[in-house]
C-alpha positions, 0 to 999 in steps of 0.5 A: 430937680432943684440945684443945691450947693452940695449937688457939684464939687469945685474941682478934680483936683481939689481934695475931698475937704475942699470939695465939701466946702467949695462948690463949683460955681461953674457947674452950679451955673451950667445946670441952672441954664439947663434947669431953665430949658427944662422948665421953659420946654416940653422937649428939654423936659424930656431930654433931661439934660444935666451937667456933671464933672469929668473925671481926670483921666477923661478930662486929660483926653479933651485934645482941644484944650489949649494954654489960651483958653485960660486957667479957668476953662473946665471939662465937664459931661453933658448928659441926655437922655434917649430912648435906651440909656443916656447920651453923654457929651464932653465939653470945655466950659469957661468964664468969658473973664480971664481972671478967676471964677466969678462969684455965683451964688445960686440964691442971689445970682442965679441968673446974673452970670449964666450970660458969661458961660462960654463952650468951646465948638470946632476950635472957638469959643460961643455963648454956652446958652446959644450952643445948648439951645441949637443942639437937636434933642435926640429923644422925641417921644411926645405921643402915646401913653409915654408922651401923655405921662411926660406931659403930666410930669412937666406940668407938675413940675414947672409951676404953669397953672390956669383956671380950667373955666378960663379956657374956651370950650374946645380946649376944655374939651380937648383936656377932657379927651386926654383925662378920660383917655381913648376907652372907657369900660361901661359897667353897672354899679349897685347903689342904694337910695332910701332903702331901694336898690338898683343897678345904674350905668357908670364910665366904668373903673378901667380894664379888669378882665377875666381871672381878676387879670389887670390891664395897663388901660387905667381908669378915667380921670374921675376927679373931672366929674367933682370939680363943678356942675359944668365940668361934670356935664362936659366931661361926662359927654366927652366920655360917652361920645369921643371915647370908645365903649370898650367890654373886657368880658364876654358877659358884658354884652350877654343878653344886652343887659348892659347896653339895653341899660345904656340905651335907656339912661345914657342914649337920650343924653348923649350921641353915644353907642357909635364906637364900640371895642371888644377886649375878650379873651379867645374863649370869650370870642369862642363863646360870644360868636358861637364858634362851632368847631372841634374841640368846642362842637359839644358845648353847642355855642350859639352866636349872641353877637348877631342879636347884640350887633344887630342893627335893630338893637344898635342903629348908629353903630358905625365902627367896631374894632376887635382886640385879639389877646396875646397867645402868651395871656393865660386863658381859661380852658378852652375845652371844658371851661375849668377854672384851671388857666394854660397858654392857649397856643402851642407856641408858648414855651410854657404849654403843657399838653395833658394826656389824652387831651387833643393838641391845641390849635395854633393862635393864627389859626384860631383867630382866623376861625373866630373872625370867620363865625363873627363875619355874619354879625358884624360885617353890616358895620361901616367900619370894622378894624383888627387889632392886637396879636394878629398875624399880618396875613390873617389881618390883610385877608379880612380887611380886604374881604371887609373893603370888598363887601363895602365896594358892594360885592359880597364875599360868601364864606358859608362853605368855609363854615362848613369846612371848619365844622367837619374838621375831625377831632383827630386833624387838630 
């Protein structure tokens, strides 16, 4: 954020008219040092340190202020961003000249006097620039979604630019991975060329779940596809090979249409379909894995997952991630598949139980049922990862089962399946 003369005032004891006319040169110089730190280092940018004037009451509380400090010694507050709120430090700062404050012109002398600023710590004066550089940062969120956004903002604000094609290919691939993201949601797009319409496979436009629910996973950076031919080929390859192919609807894998077209159009060019993720609704998992438990027995659901994840259909599939939806997300009615939405978990304080309907199974039990029915379709996959809203006990149970089977010891759950089918309506 650029500094202006209006951003600081001369002193706390001056009149309002004086403050409007005379900038606080010392405050301008301090903020210039902090601005340089924000531009030079990502940590400084995230910390977002700024200096501001102390109120007269707080300035009188600085016990270390002595007459020998000089008449230009002034109290300021250095604010720093924390994960929640701000950290404020009250410090005493002066020019290292015993006389009046040196002239500070923010345009002409922005670097001339920063070396003359001193701050008092532990009873002694030292260079302000040295003190602020040695001060540890309190907020270091550089990973995940927040970290990516901070890096984007930092690069956009500090004026650092480079030619993408001047970078080695290895670094360009790292940029593509961050721009595309960890997930792509492949889709079939209808296109018309020369009066002939057909569906083609695309890398998708982010997550759009059932009922139009928009997830926080955004679309990949399609701008990379428009830079030039080389970047288009490299970024497309990264998207299909380095990202997880995620499906947000139980209809996406249905009848193998999408996956079959990926195999036909994409697989000859790229080594894809090795890492798949499912982000279905709870009802989506019930229908996809064919869960045959009350109150869905009357629907006579058949598992489509066995065909989709078979070794014949996906011979190179090495990892499957199953993301469990939150019980507080409104789902389609799991009993009658009607258009109304309601919370499937009875633990949700907003859940409404209609008269004459059986109670809903709790989220923990329902997830365990889903994985029990899914086991036969996915157990041959080398790496299976359960994530999202799943109880620790349920996750540990199934992680142990899949680990045992990888070691060559088969775990038979056929008795569990028969027991689930036999649960009477009244016991729900």
